[in-house]
C-alpha positions in Angstrom: -46.0 -63.3 -15.2 -42.7 -61.9 -16.2 -41.5 -58.3 -15.7 -39.6 -56.3 -18.4 -38.0 -52.9 -18.1 -36.7 -51.0 -21.1 -35.3 -47.5 -21.1 -32.6 -44.9 -21.4 -31.2 -42.6 -18.7 -28.5 -40.0 -18.0 -25.8 -42.7 -18.1 -26.7 -44.2 -21.5 -28.1 -41.2 -23.5 -27.2 -37.5 -23.8 -29.8 -34.9 -23.1 -30.5 -34.3 -26.8 -31.7 -37.9 -27.0 -33.6 -37.9 -23.8 -35.5 -34.7 -24.6 -36.8 -36.3 -27.7 -38.5 -39.0 -25.5 -39.9 -36.8 -22.8 -43.6 -37.5 -22.2 -46.2 -35.1 -21.0 -48.9 -36.6 -18.7 -51.4 -36.7 -21.6 -48.9 -38.2 -24.0 -47.9 -40.8 -21.4 -51.5 -41.9 -20.8 -52.3 -42.0 -24.5 -49.1 -43.9 -25.3 -49.7 -46.5 -22.6 -53.1 -47.3 -24.1 -51.4 -47.9 -27.5 -48.5 -49.9 -26.0 -50.5 -52.3 -23.8 -52.3 -54.7 -26.2 -53.3 -57.3 -23.6 -51.3 -60.0 -25.4 -47.6 -59.1 -25.9 -47.7 -56.4 -23.3 -50.2 -57.2 -20.6 -49.6 -54.3 -18.2 -47.4 -51.2 -18.4 -46.4 -47.8 -17.0 -43.9 -45.2 -18.1 -41.5 -43.4 -15.8 -40.5 -40.1 -17.6 -38.2 -37.6 -15.8 -35.4 -35.3 -16.8 -32.9 -38.1 -16.3 -34.7 -41.2 -17.6 -37.5 -42.6 -19.7 -38.3 -46.2 -18.8 -41.1 -48.5 -19.7 -42.1 -51.1 -17.1 -44.3 -53.9 -18.4 -45.6 -57.3 -17.4 -46.1 -60.2 -19.8 -46.1 -64.0 -20.0 -42.8 -65.8 -20.1 -43.4 -66.8 -23.7 -43.8 -63.2 -24.7 -40.8 -61.7 -22.9 -38.7 -61.1 -26.0 -41.6 -59.7 -28.0 -42.6 -57.4 -25.2 -39.1 -56.0 -24.9 -39.0 -55.4 -28.7 -42.4 -53.8 -28.7 -41.3 -51.4 -25.9 -38.1 -50.5 -27.8 -40.1 -49.8 -31.0 -42.5 -47.7 -29.0 -39.7 -45.5 -27.7 -38.3 -45.0 -31.2 -41.7 -44.0 -32.5 -42.3 -41.7 -29.5 -39.1 -39.8 -30.3 -39.9 -39.8 -34.0 -36.7 -41.8 -34.6 -35.9 -44.5 -37.1 -36.6 -48.0 -35.9 -33.6 -49.3 -34.0 -32.0 -45.8 -33.6 -32.1 -46.1 -29.8 -30.6 -49.5 -29.6 -27.1 -48.3 -28.6 -28.6 -46.2 -25.8 -31.2 -48.7 -24.5 -30.9 -51.0 -21.6 -33.3 -53.9 -21.0 -33.8 -55.8 -17.7 -36.0 -58.8 -17.0 -37.5 -60.3 -13.9 -35.0 -60.1 -10.9 -32.9 -57.5 -12.7 -35.9 -55.4 -13.6 -37.3 -55.5 -10.0 -33.9 -54.6 -8.6 -33.5 -51.7 -11.1 -36.9 -50.2 -10.1 -36.2 -50.6 -6.4 -32.9 -48.8 -6.9 -34.5 -46.0 -9.0 -37.2 -45.3 -6.4 -34.6 -45.4 -3.6 -32.5 -42.9 -5.5 -29.5 -45.2 -5.9 -29.6 -44.8 -9.7 -30.0 -41.0 -9.7 -27.6 -38.4 -11.0 -27.5 -37.2 -7.4 -27.7 -40.3 -5.1 -30.3 -39.7 -2.4 -32.3 -37.0 -4.2 -35.9 -37.1 -2.9 -37.8 -36.2 -6.1 -37.5 -39.5 -7.9 -39.8 -41.4 -5.6 -42.5 -38.8 -6.2 -41.9 -39.2 -9.9 -42.4 -43.0 -9.7 -45.6 -42.4 -7.8 -46.8 -40.0 -10.5 -46.0 -42.5 -13.2 -48.0 -45.1 -11.3 -51.0 -42.8 -10.9 -51.0 -42.1 -14.7 -50.8 -45.9 -15.4 -53.7 -46.6 -13.1 -55.7 -43.8 -14.7 -55.0 -45.1 -18.1 -56.1 -48.6 -17.1 -52.8 -50.2 -17.9 -51.7 -51.3 -14.4 -52.9 -54.7 -13.4 -52.3 -56.9 -10.3 -48.6 -57.6 -11.1 -47.4 -54.1 -11.5 -49.7 -52.9 -8.8 -48.0 -55.3 -6.4 -44.6 -54.4 -7.7 -45.0 -50.6 -7.4 -46.4 -50.8 -3.9 -43.5 -53.0 -2.8 -41.2 -50.4 -4.5 -42.7 -47.7 -2.2 -42.0 -49.9 0.8 -38.4 -50.4 -0.3 -37.8 -46.7 -0.8 -39.3 -45.9 2.6 -36.9 -48.5 4.3 -33.9 -47.0 2.5 -34.9 -43.5 3.6 -35.5 -44.5 7.2 -32.7 -47.0 7.8 -29.8 -45.3 6.0 -28.4 -41.8 5.9 -28.6 -41.6 2.2 -30.9 -38.6 2.3 -28.8 -36.6 4.9 -27.6 -33.2 3.7 -30.2 -33.6 0.9 -29.1 -32.5 -2.5 -31.0 -32.4 -5.8 -30.7 -31.2 -9.3 -32.1 -27.8 -8.2 -29.6 -27.6 -5.4 -26.8 -28.4 -7.7 -27.9 -25.7 -10.1 -27.7 -23.1 -7.3 -24.3 -24.5 -6.3 -23.1 -24.1 -9.9 -24.1 -20.5 -9.8 -22.2 -20.0 -6.6 -19.1 -21.5 -8.2 -19.2 -19.2 -11.2 -19.6 -16.0 -9.1 -17.9 -17.3 -5.9 -21.0 -16.2 -4.0 -24.6 -15.4 -4.7 -24.8 -12.8 -2.0 -25.8 -9.5 -3.5 -26.7 -11.0 -6.8 -29.9 -11.0 -8.8 -31.3 -14.4 -9.8 -34.0 -15.0 -12.4 -36.0 -18.2 -12.0 -38.0 -19.2 -15.1 -40.7 -21.8 -14.3 -43.0 -22.6 -11.4 -42.9 -26.4 -10.9 -41.4 -28.5 -8.2 -37.8 -28.1 -9.5 -38.2 -24.3 -9.6 -39.7 -24.3 -6.1 -36.7 -26.2 -4.8 -34.3 -23.9 -6.6 -36.1 -20.9 -5.0 -35.6 -22.5 -1.6 -31.9 -23.0 -2.1 -31.5 -19.5 -3.5 -32.8 -18.0 -0.3 -30.4 -20.1 1.7 -27.5 -19.1 -0.6 -28.2 -15.4 0.2 -29.3 -14.1 -3.2 -30.1 -10.4 -2.8 -33.0 -10.5 -5.2 -34.9 -13.2 -6.8 -37.2 -12.7 -9.9 -39.7 -15.4 -10.8 -41.3 -15.7 -14.3 -44.0 -18.3 -15.0 -46.7 -18.5 -17.7 -49.3 -19.0 -14.9 -49.2 -15.7 -12.9 -50.9 -17.3 -9.9 -48.1 -19.9 -9.5 -45.5 -17.2 -9.8 -47.2 -15.0 -7.2 -47.5 -18.0 -4.8 -43.8 -18.7 -5.1 -42.9 -15.0 -4.8 -44.9 -14.6 -1.6 -43.4 -17.7 -0.1 -39.8 -16.8 -0.8 -39.9 -13.0 -0.8 -39.3 -12.8 -4.6 -40.6 -10.5 -7.3 -42.8 -11.7 -10.1 -42.0 -11.0 -13.8 -44.5 -11.3 -16.6 -43.4 -13.7 -19.3 -43.6 -11.0 -22.0 -41.1 -9.0 -19.9 -38.3 -11.6 -19.9 -36.0 -9.5 -22.0 -35.9 -6.8 -19.3 -35.5 -9.3 -16.5 -32.5 -10.9 -18.4 -30.7 -7.5 -18.3 -31.0 -7.5 -14.5 -30.1 -11.2 -13.7 -26.7 -12.4 -12.9 -27.9 -16.0 -12.8 -30.8 -17.5 -14.8 -32.2 -20.9 -13.8 -34.7 -22.3 -16.2 -37.0 -25.2 -15.3 -40.3 -25.4 -17.2 -42.3 -28.0 -18.9 -42.4 -26.2 -22.2 -41.7 -28.4 -25.3 -39.4 -25.8 -27.0 -37.0 -23.0 -26.3 -38.3 -20.4 -23.8 -35.1 -18.3 -23.9 -33.5 -17.6 -27.3 -30.1 -16.4 -28.5 -31.7 -13.0 -29.5 -33.1 -12.5 -26.0 -29.8 -13.3 -24.3 -27.9 -10.9 -26.6 -30.3 -8.1 -25.9 -30.1 -8.7 -22.1 -26.3 -8.8 -22.2 -26.1 -5.5 -24.1 -28.3 -3.8 -21.4 -26.0 -5.3 -18.8 -23.1 -3.7 -20.6 -21.6 -7.2 -21.1 -21.4 -8.1 -17.5 -21.2 -11.9 -17.3 -24.4 -13.9 -17.0 -24.8 -17.6 -16.0 -27.6 -19.6 -17.6 -28.5 -22.9 -16.1 -31.0 -25.1 -18.0 -32.4 -28.0 -15.9 -35.4 -28.6 -18.2 -35.9 -31.6 -20.4 -36.6 -30.9 -23.2 -34.1 -28.0 -22.9 -35.7 -24.6 -22.7 -32.6 -22.4 -23.4 -31.3 -22.3 -27.0 -27.8 -24.0 -27.0 -26.7 -21.1 -29.2 -26.8 -18.9 -26.1 -23.7 -20.6 -24.9 -21.7 -19.1 -27.8 -22.3 -15.5 -26.7 -19.2 -13.9 -25.1 -19.5 -13.4 -21.3 -22.3 -15.9 -21.1 -21.9 -19.3 -19.3 -24.5 -21.9 -20.3 -25.0 -25.2 -18.6 -27.6 -27.9 -19.2 -28.6 -30.8 -17.0 -25.8 -33.1 -18.2 -23.2 -30.5 -17.2 -24.4 -30.8 -13.6 -23.1 -34.4 -13.5 -19.5 -33.4 -13.1 -20.4 -30.9 -10.4 -22.2 -33.5 -8.3 -19.5 -36.2 -8.4 -18.0 -35.2 -5.1 -21.4 -35.3 -3.4 -22.0 -38.8 -4.6 -18.7 -40.0 -3.0 -19.9 -38.7 0.4 -23.0 -40.9 0.1 -21.3 -44.1 -1.2 -21.0 -45.6 2.3 -24.8 -45.2 3.0 -25.6 -46.4 -0.5 -23.8 -49.7 0.2 -26.2 -50.2 3.1 -29.1 -49.3 0.9 -28.0 -51.9 -1.7 -28.3 -54.6 0.9 -31.8 -53.6 1.7 -32.7 -53.6 -2.0 -31.3 -57.1 -2.5 -33.2 -58.4 0.5 -36.4 -56.9 -0.8 -35.9 -58.2 -4.3 -35.7 -61.8 -2.9 -38.9 -61.2 -0.9 -40.8 -59.8 -3.8 -39.8 -62.6 -6.1 -41.2 -65.1 -3.6 -44.5 -63.2 -3.4 -44.6 -63.0 -7.2 -44.1 -66.7 -7.5 -46.9 -67.3 -5.0 -49.1 -64.9 -6.9 -48.4 -66.9 -10.1 -49.2 -70.2 -8.5 -52.5 -68.9 -7.1 -54.6 -69.6 -10.2 -53.2 -73.1 -10.4 -54.0 -73.8 -6.8 -57.5 -72.3 -7.2 -58.0 -74.5 -10.3 -57.0 -77.7 -8.5 -59.2 -76.9 -5.5 -62.2 -76.2 -7.7 -61.5 -79.4 -9.7 -61.6 -81.5 -6.5 -64.9 -79.9 -5.5 -66.3 -80.6 -9.0 -65.3 -84.3 -8.7 -67.0 -84.5 -5.3 -70.2 -82.8 -6.6 -70.3 -85.0 -9.7 -69.9 -88.2 -7.6 -72.6 -87.0 -5.2 -74.9 -86.4 -8.1 -74.2 -89.9 -9.5 -74.9 -91.6 -6.2 -77.8 -89.3 -5.2 -80.6 -91.7 -6.1 -79.3 -94.4 -3.6 -79.9 -92.0 -0.7 -83.6 -91.7 -1.3 -85.7 -88.8 -0.1 -83.8 -86.3 2.0 -84.9 -83.2 3.9 -83.4 -79.8 3.1 -81.4 -80.0 6.4 -79.9 -83.4 5.3 -79.0 -82.1 1.9 -77.2 -79.1 3.5 -75.4 -81.4 5.9 -74.2 -83.7 3.1 -73.0 -80.7 1.0 -71.1 -79.3 4.1 -69.5 -82.8 4.7 -68.3 -83.0 1.1 -66.8 -79.5 1.2 -65.0 -80.2 4.5 -63.7 -83.5 3.3 -62.3 -82.1 0.1 -60.7 -79.2 1.9 -58.9 -81.5 4.4 -57.7 -83.8 1.6 -56.6 -80.9 -0.6 -54.8 -78.9 2.1 -51.5 -80.8 2.2 -51.4 -81.1 -1.6 -51.9 -77.4 -2.1 -49.3 -76.6 0.5 -46.8 -78.9 -1.2 -47.5 -77.1 -4.5 -46.8 -73.7 -2.8 -43.5 -75.1 -1.4 -42.5 -76.3 -4.8 -43.0 -72.9 -6.3 -41.3 -71.1 -3.5 -38.2 -73.2 -4.0 -38.3 -72.6 -7.8 -39.1 -76.3 -8.4 -41.3 -75.3 -11.3 -40.9 -78.6 -13.1 -42.8 -80.2 -10.2 -45.5 -77.6 -10.5 -45.8 -78.3 -14.2 -46.0 -82.0 -13.4 -48.8 -81.4 -10.9 -50.8 -79.5 -13.6 -50.4 -82.5 -15.9 -51.3 -85.0 -13.3 -54.6 -83.2 -12.4 -55.3 -82.1 -16.0 -55.4 -78.4 -15.1 -55.6 -75.7 -17.7 -53.6 -72.4 -17.4 
């Protein structure tokens, strides 16, 4: 089997493109069932985060080009874009390059913030959806579990995760840069997911005097408020909360704008035009971009954070180099295991063919043996099995060695010699 990876990320596509491609869990599962047709795309899963949307698939060598094209068309359709619109933003990797890319993503070497811990959880979640949708088979199952192993090695054997930073952390750092310090300030957190929870944790550490939390699910808002000593705000009271907030951090899964230009203007009027900083770390964006045009309002989206985190990335480059060596070593190991997995059916077919020949010859010569007891029949059958196994063992081991060393021509010749079907 061959592995294909097609996608866009924060390096190749701006947020206005990525937000068109963002998948909810339900849309992801439904889309996978449409994408995986069992012929062109044999297996598949979708990694959809705020910084990337990638389709990982397994197919036959003959269908590699068709599989990549099918995945690209799928993304165009998912974003309701004309066919081919995404071509200038897309990247495509196959086999070794695809494996390396996935290992690097899960190890947070390809993240906006190198070393952020969230991405591994996002890959796990994508895998769980693929399994639930029934689109993950033995190839991707083995690849993803090996990916988890690589990420764990990188985390344990390097310092790439030391002084952990994340998108949520950088959002808080940006607020600190605007106001010099968050001490004594009021922060409004809109959303109650993992990113919002991380932001709340960083806000407490940054010394925010008051934190307001608004979420459509009141129970989630109350849980966060109790954990971080914050105050909950009903979603229908956001206008009032905006008038109190110095910094607004928005991180929800809503498909459209949660905060509008009109709301921001009303909030600013009540604040008597005191500056407000809006930080939108949602994909799709949840704050209307028009908010940024209001005087005394600073609006930043997730792409703006990239410039803020550049210095942090430099500090981790030395550890990232060590992590890259781990990734390369694991890529080689996985390719070897994948080759052995591919040769398995051929070896099994050859072993079975040898047993069939032995059984057929036994049936042809059976009359010459005369009457036999059941014990004698069993003994002869055991003798045939043992003999075939001993004869086939060196042959099968040689086939494995051929495949491990990439001598696929020899493997193909063996298939022809023994008249084996795929």
